[in-house]
N, C-alpha and C positions, 0 to 999 in steps of 0.2 A: 850535715852541711858536708858538701865536696869542695874539691880545691880545684881553682880554675887554672890553666896553662900557663900564667904568670906567678903562681904560688897564692894567687888572693882567693879568700872564700868564698864561693858562691852557695847562696841558696834562695828558696823561696822568697823572700824579702829583701835580696841584695837589690841593685840600681841597675842592672845587665838588662838591655832591650831586647825582646823577642817578636817577631812575627806571626802571624797565624798563617799557617799554609794548608794546602790542599792537593790532595792526590785526584789524580782521574776519574777514583771510585768516588768520590765527593767526599772523603772521610778527612778530618780534620786532625791538624794537629800544631803544637807551636815551635819554634826553632828560631835558636839564637841570633840575633840579627848579628852581621858580617861574615858568618861562615858559610861556605857553598852548601847551597842545598841538595840534598840527596837526588838522586835519578828517579823522574814521579813524579815530585812535588815542586809545586808552585807556590809563589807569594799569594795569598790572598788579599793582601791591601792593606790589615791593620796591623801597625806595630806601636810597640808601648812596652809595658812593665807585663811581666808575665802574668799577675793577676787580671789585667785589663785584658788581654790575650783570651786566657781562660773564659773569664766572663763573655767573651764576646763569642766563642765556641758556644757556650750554653745557650746563647740566643739562637743562632744560627742553624747549629748542626741539630736539628728537630728529628730526624731520622736517621737512626745510626744503621741502617742497611746499607750494603756496597750499592753503589748505581747500576751495577750489572744485575743484582738479585730485583732491586726495585724494578728495571725495564722487564726481566723474565715474568716476574706476577704482574705486571699490568698488561701482558700479552696473554698471559694464562687465563682461562674460560673455569673460575673458580665458584 
């Protein structure tokens, strides 16, 4: 269990609110709500508990390959 900036304990079962975020390569992650998103990452729309966000990612991120690789392979004669 980690300690948050205010000294509170933050763990997977905490009441923290997260966002599902996605980058330009269509890779997903979660980010604590209220914090500025890192460059290149965009809020995907879902906001909820850590578990809710991770469950959503399990459903929507079905192809782990980066977008650039998928595009390259789609244009290749295999």
